C-alpha positions, 0 to 999 in steps of 0.5 A: 663469755668464756669466763662465765661459761667456765664459772657455771660449768665448774660450780664446785662447792658451798661454804657455810659460815654460822653465827648462832644461825646461818648468817652468811653463805658463800658460793664459790665458782672456780675458774679454769682460766684464773686461780681466783673465784667469783664469790657471792656473799649472802648480800649478793643473793639479793642481786640474784633474786633481782636478776631472776625477777627482771628475767621473769617479768622482762621489766625493771618496773614490774620486778621492782613492784614485785620485790617491793624495791625502788626501780633505781635499787633494782637497776643498781643490783643488776649493775653490781651483778654485771660488774661482778661477773664481767658480763652484760646480763640484760639488754635494755631497749626502750621499755623492753628487757631481754636476756643476753647470751650471758644472762641466758647462761646464768639463769638456770644456775641462779635458780639453782643457787637460790633453791639450794640456799632456801633448802639448806636454811630450811634443813637447818631449821628442821633439825631442831624439830621446830616448825618455822621458816618459810612456806611458799604457797600457790593457791587458786583464787576460788579455793583461797576465797571459799575453802582456805580462810579457816585453814590459814587462820588455824595454821597461823595460830598454831605455827606463828614462827612460819612466814607464809608467802602466798601467791594467787593464780590459776591452777594450771600456772600453779602446776608450772610453779611446782614443776620449777620449784617456785612453791612448796605446795599448791592448793588448786583444781587437780589436773584430769591426768596425774603428772609423773613428777608431781604428787597430788591429793584430793581434799574436796569433791566439788560438784558443778551445777547448772545455774541461771538468773532468776529471770532467765527464759528457762527459769520456769522449767524444772529440767532441761536437756543439753540440746536446749541449753546449747541454744542459749548464751553461756558464760564459762571459765576460759578454755585455758582452765581445767574447768573450762576444758572439762565443760567443753569436752562434755558438750563435745561428747554430746555433739552439742555446740556451746554458745559461749559468748563470754569467758573469764577465769574467775568463778566469782565474776562468772557468777555475777554475770549469770546473776544479771542474765548474761548467760547460764553457767556451770558453777560449784554447788557451794557458790549457789545462793539467792542471786542465782537459780540452780536448774537440773539438766539431763546429761550433766554430771560434772565435778572437780577434784580440789586438793594439793600438789607438791613435787615428788623430788622435793623434801617437804619442810616441817612447816609444809608437812604441818600445813598438809596436816591442817589442810587434810583435817579440813577436807571432806570427811568421806572423800576418797582421797587419791594420791598419785603414784 
């Protein structure tokens, strides 16, 4: 353990070997106790990626699925890394996997290593002025389905040398990913309050409207109030989402109890449940079609801010800046774009 501690505490330098482009990166950790160093070649960065995946998912099988590797290949990578460092990094117990003390010590340094390699490679690409390299995006499910297809199609056509890696997730999870440098940009529902370390920018104004099924008991009415609405079952986004909390806060302020019997984070699923008569909901106006009916409700005037976020301290690559330009060109023409300080 002391050897690994010294290795991590004395992270000194990077060696870059270039063969027309960066082909190999050596990361050297110099030890107090011995003159030799533990050297990670470019091939060994794959082992670090595997270690981080197993640590994140706490599972060899899930990590192998995520990395598109066989489970034996994942186990082999971990074994090689443990042998190279001289410490056991993971405890395998039945179907659970947990970090040892050595694994916990290595974890933040492993993240730093891969982040630095990615940033260095991207910086080399950007020096030429070319828009290329990797672009890591976190996208909320709803925006990915309803707002981004045209943006992505146009971007891919203009910048074919960019390798786009997209992960779909809840907006709240996307914020965490940006905080931990897992993504370059996230396109999602913006948080009600801006965060000091994150730059956010609104692209779309997304009003929410009351929707019911065509045969709902309230369908004969042209307008209702919140007190009446509270007497009927609701199908809402989960309270873990910004949208769900926004709706609950509004009803709490009006001192109306929500009769929310079901919840899901997927708005497309909410719409389906509304259409078959399982309850009313507040959905983006852009989702209203013949399968549901829009109903006016006194006291309800809600809208989401949809846009993008990125970390304030992270330098955006040419590929990321080009994507933001493409994204803003697809935004609402008269939206009052808001940038966090």
